[in-house]
C-alpha positions, 0 to 999 in steps of 0.5 A: 138324057139319062144321067150316069151314076157315080159308080160308072163315072168313077169306073169310066175315069179309071178305065180311061187312065188304065186303057191309055197306059195299056195302049202306050205299053203296047204301041209305044217303042218301049221295051223292058229289059231284065234287069231293068235299065235306068232309062226304062225305070225312069220312063215306067215311074214317070208314066205311073206318076202321070196315071196317078195324077190324072186319076186324082184330078178326075176323081177330085172333079167328080167327087167335089160336090161330096166335099161341099156336102161334107163341109156344110154338114160339119158347120150347119146350125139349125138356129141359122136357117137358110144354109143350102147347097147349089144343085149342079148337073145331074146324077147321084151326086146332084140327087144327094145334094137335093136330098140333103137340102130337103133334109135341112128344110125339114129339120129346120121346120121341125126345130122351129115347131118344137122350139115354138112348143117349148117356148110357149110351154115355158111362157105358160109356166112363167105365167103360172109361177108368177100368178102363184107368187103374187096370189099366195106368197105376195098375199101371205107376206102382205099379211105378215107385214100387216101383222108386224105393223099392228104388233109394233104399234102395241109393243114397247121398247126394245121389242118395238125396234126389233119388230120395225126391223122385221117389218122392213126385212119383210117389206124388202122381201115383198118388193123382191117377190114383186120384182120377180113376178114382173120378170116372170110375166111382164104385165106392163107389156100387156097393159102399156105396150112395148116401149113402156115395158122395155123402158121399165125393164131398163130402169129396173136393171139400172137401179139394181145392177148399177149399169148405166142404161141408155135408152133410144126409142123411136116414137112411132114404131110399126104395129107388132102382135103380142108374141113378137112384142114378147120376143123383143122384151125377152131378147132385151131382158137377156141382153141386159142380163148378159151385160150385167152378169158376163160382159163386165160392162159399165154402159149399155145402150138399148135401141128400138127403131123402125125400119122398112116394115120391121122393128129393130131392137139393139142392145150394145154394151162396152164390155169385154165382147163375145169373142170366140166364146161358145154360145150359151143357153141364153144366146141360143134361147134368143135365137130360138125365140127369133125363129119363132116369129120369123125374125133375124138375130145377129150377135157380134163384137165390133172391133172397137166400141169403147176404150174398155173393150170390144163390147157386144152387140145384139140386133133383133129385126122383127117383121111388122104386122102387115096391114090388110087392104 
């Protein structure tokens, strides 16, 4: 059965309406006087209104799929994949909907590929910078620290006191460099695993920001590959950073638990909540990382988390590595 094109459907609808009006004028016992009488004017205006209403209703039905495509076009977000329109019937409208769905699928694939390349390049750059900080800046500052110690051992007062102060400043700067290196490239993730890495991250944030970080980790988590563990670590890192910088939170709870063939990370704070605020680069970066490994990311503010605010919750669900039989 050949589908009727949109052009002929609209033409047919208008032809039906106009043909019905013409038939009424030809065969109905109605005449038009000159000048037009009031009753004749009422009949003509009533007929015009009926034609317009019928034409509008028929066009509304015929063009409804285009309205659905337009609404989805204005709300679609490639970082939230899976948004599709149902294809009903045939003809040009159904073909348009199918083409739009195919375009979304292609764009989502291209966005995921480009995001993967960008994230991998970013991690490579982080690794390179961390290595340079460790090998060059860290070693240079260590050499300066040793030189200051030798000088302070041989110096007399009051120069010795000043050298000791410089030594403490240098030691503090060296600790800052080491902490920056750990943030750029979490070696503990490769050496000790995901739980130890997130534990170290939470402890560090609690120490340096004053946030109370509560950890709840399941003892036996499903197996994950290195890429998935790195994504979980980065999302936890970004969630803690947002809680410390933007949420005005005092308490953050970090949870790692096992679900059905998945690992779930949750970061919940008692801050002011995300509300209707526009997502920034940090949250969009988390979504891109989730897409990289096929995980799902949900960010929302519950109605009531604490008396101090609505709070923000971040939930990352990562599929576990399937065991080969």
